[in-house]
N, C-alpha and C positions, 0 to 999 in steps of 0.2 A: 234623692235617690242614691242606693247606697250597694257596692257590686257583690252584695252576703250570693254566693253559689251555693253556699248550704240551704235553701228552702227549699231548691228544684235538682237535685243533685238526686241524679239515680245508683243502686249496691251496682259498686263494682265487680263486684262477681256472683256468678250464678252460686245460688246453695247446691249444694253435694247433689244431697238428700233427690231437689228435683229432676238433674242433670240424670243421675241414675236411675231415676222411676223413665224419664224419655227415651232413655237409652234401652231401657229390659221392655218396654212396649215395644217399641222396631226391633228387636229381638224376637218376641212373641209375637209380632205380625207376619215377620220372615220366616218363621217355623212353618205357623198356619198356612200362609202361601206357600211354599213347598212343599207340605200336605196334603196342601190340594190338590196342586200343580203339578206334582212331578210323578209323573206313572209307575210301580211300581209291578216289576215281572214276578205273579203267582206260576209255580209249578203246575203244569198242566197234566191231567193223564191220557195216554195213549188212548186215543180213541179208534173201536175200528174201521177202515177201509181210508185214514187219514196217513198221507206220507210223512217220514221226517225229511228233512231238508235235504237230505245227504240219497234219499232215494227221488225228490225230485231232481235231482241234477242229475243223479244219474241216468235216468228217463227221459232228461231232455240233451241231454249228448248222442244219449242213444239214437233219439229221433232226427237231432242235426245231423248225424254221422249217413242216418236214413236216406233224409232229406237232398243232403250233399252227393249221395254218389246218382240220386235219382237226376238230378241235374246237370253232372257232366256225363252220365255214360245212356251211351244206347241199348234201348227195351221194346218188349212190347206190349203192348196196353188192351189192344184185342187182336188174335191173333188170325181168329176165322174174318172178321170184318179188317182187317189190312192196319188196324191204325198202331201207329207206333210210337215209342218215345225217344225223340232227339237231347243231344246233350244244350242247353240255352245259346252257347256261342254258334254252332250251329246252324240250326233257328233264325236268329237273328240276323246270318248272311243269308239262309236262304231266305224272306224276309225281304231282306233290303235288294236282293237279285231282283226278286218276283217284279218288288216295283219300282224297280229300275227301267224294268220293261214294258210299262205303261206311258 
C-alpha cells in the first residue's frame, strides 16, 4: 500500500464564486426578513374626536389633580341627605376607632 494522499484530497480553497453567492443569499434573506418583520410608521390623518398624545396627557393631569383634591379635602356629596366627603386619612382613622370599640 502506498501512502499517496493525492487520491483522496479535498480542495483547500472554496471557490470565490460560491462564497460570494452564499453571502449574497444570506444578505437577501436578511433584507427580506427585515422588510417583513420591522414595522414602519405611516403618517395618519387627524381623525375627528381622536385626541393627540399631548391632549390626552393634559386631560390625564387635570383628572389626577381633581382626584387628588377629592381624596384630600372635605366636601358635600349630598347636603340635603347629610352625606359628606372626608379625606382618606381621616376616614381611615374613624374606621379604626369604630372597629376598636367593637
